[in-house]
C-alpha positions in Angstrom: 31.9 155.3 146.9 35.1 153.6 148.1 38.2 155.5 149.6 40.7 152.6 148.6 42.2 154.6 145.7 42.5 157.9 147.3 45.3 159.5 149.1 45.1 161.5 151.8 46.7 165.1 151.4 49.6 165.9 153.7 49.0 169.5 153.3 45.9 171.7 153.2 45.5 175.2 151.7 43.3 177.2 153.8 41.8 180.6 152.3 39.6 183.0 154.4 36.4 183.7 152.2 34.2 185.3 154.8 35.1 187.7 157.6 35.0 186.8 161.2 33.3 190.1 162.2 30.0 189.6 164.1 31.0 186.0 164.8 31.2 184.5 168.2 34.7 184.9 169.9 35.6 181.2 169.8 35.5 181.4 165.9 37.7 184.6 165.9 40.2 182.7 168.0 40.2 180.0 165.8 40.8 182.1 162.8 43.7 183.9 164.5 45.3 180.6 165.6 45.0 179.2 162.0 46.6 182.6 160.9 43.7 183.9 158.9 43.6 187.5 159.6 43.1 189.0 156.0 40.5 188.3 153.6 41.4 186.1 150.5 44.9 185.0 151.8 45.8 181.4 151.6 47.8 179.6 154.3 49.0 176.2 154.3 48.7 173.8 157.2 49.5 170.3 157.7 46.7 168.0 157.9 46.5 167.0 161.4 43.4 166.2 163.4 43.8 169.3 165.5 44.1 171.5 162.4 41.0 169.6 160.8 39.1 170.2 163.9 39.7 173.8 164.0 38.8 174.1 160.3 35.5 172.2 161.0 34.6 175.1 163.7 35.1 177.7 161.2 33.7 175.7 158.1 31.5 178.4 156.7 34.2 181.1 156.8 36.9 179.2 154.7 37.7 177.4 151.6 40.0 174.4 152.0 41.8 172.6 149.1 44.4 169.8 149.2 48.0 171.0 148.2 49.4 169.2 145.1 53.4 169.3 145.1 54.7 169.5 141.7 58.4 169.6 140.5 58.0 170.0 136.6 58.8 173.4 136.1 59.4 173.2 132.5 55.7 173.8 132.0 55.4 176.4 134.6 55.2 180.0 134.0 57.7 181.2 136.6 60.9 179.9 138.1 61.1 179.2 141.5 58.7 177.8 144.2 55.2 179.3 143.8 51.5 178.4 145.0 48.5 178.6 142.4 44.9 179.3 143.3 44.0 175.9 142.3 45.9 174.3 145.2 49.0 173.4 143.1 52.5 174.2 144.6 55.4 174.1 142.2 58.6 173.4 144.0 62.2 174.2 142.5 64.8 172.0 144.2 67.6 174.3 142.6 66.0 177.4 144.1 68.3 179.0 147.0 65.3 179.3 149.3 64.6 175.5 149.3 68.3 174.6 150.3 68.7 173.6 154.0 70.9 175.9 155.8 71.4 177.5 159.1 70.5 181.0 160.1 73.6 183.1 160.5 74.1 185.0 163.8 74.1 188.8 163.4 75.6 189.5 166.8 78.9 188.2 168.0 77.7 188.0 171.8 76.5 184.8 173.1 73.0 185.0 174.9 74.5 183.7 178.2 76.7 186.9 178.4 73.9 189.2 179.5 72.9 186.8 182.4 73.8 188.2 185.8 74.6 186.0 188.5 72.1 185.6 191.4 
């Protein structure tokens, strides 16, 4: 089978399907590094060699599926951005959570005000 027409996914949806209890410590550390601490929770990761290597070390504990980004919200059941179980992510460009912005600072003091001279 040829991989000429296939596109490599940029994002991976990783779901913890088996517990890390009674597994070696290195698998527990890998699950924690991937952010998989609760059963049946899905985390989205970039498809990088380091993430793929970590996933291969815990392959019997996780389910990996590619994320397909879609923006046709007229067919979607909800408005806004959300993630489906089959790996499709709907992104609403008009949603306020997707607009880039800088976080506002809550305190008026600068972080250098609290530094004492030597």
